[in-house]
N, C-alpha and C positions, 0 to 999 in steps of 0.2 A: 501259263500266262501270268499267274500271280507272281512268279519269280521276276518276270519282266517288269511288272508294275513296281515291285520292291526295288529293283535295280535302278529304275528311273528316279524313284524318290531319293535313293541314296546318292545318285549322281548329282542331283540338284544341290544337296548339302555340300558336296565336294567342289562344285564349280565356284568360280569367283562370282560373288553376288553382284552381278551387273543387272540392271533392270531389264534390259532386252533379253539376256540369257534366261532369266527367270520366267519371262513370258513365254519364250519358246519351249522351255521344259514343261511349263504348265499346259500349254496347248498339246504337246506330245503326250503327256500323261492322260489328258482328257480323251484323246483319240485312241490310245491303247485301251483305256477302260471301256470305251464304246465298242471297240472291236471284240474285246474279251466277252462282254455281255452278249453281243450278237452271236458269237461262236457257241457260248454255253447254251443260249436259248435254242439255237438251231439243233445242237446235239440232243438236248432234252426232247425237243419236238420229234426228232427222228426216232428216238427211243420210245416215245409215247406212241407214235404211229405204228411201230413194229410190235408193240406189246399192248394193244388196245385194252383199256380197262385197268392196266397195272398202275398207272399214275393217277392219283386222285386230286392233284393240285395243278394249277395253271403254270405255264412256263415262268411268268413273273413271280409267282409265289415261290417256286422252286429256286429261282435265282436269288431272291431276297433271303430265303432261308439258309442257303449254303454259301453264297458269295457276297451278300449285301451287308 
């Protein structure tokens, strides 16, 4: 997913800088970041549920430490 975020950011640079296009790319990037975080937190929580006691940090702490 990080690759998708990087590609979207690179695409913004390559596009013709029209105000509307930039807004669309910004909105797309925001949605991709939200989805990425949602998927990471869900995977972390699934892992935590299957290995009770193995994880000592909350899902938000984990996301911030490794992806934030």
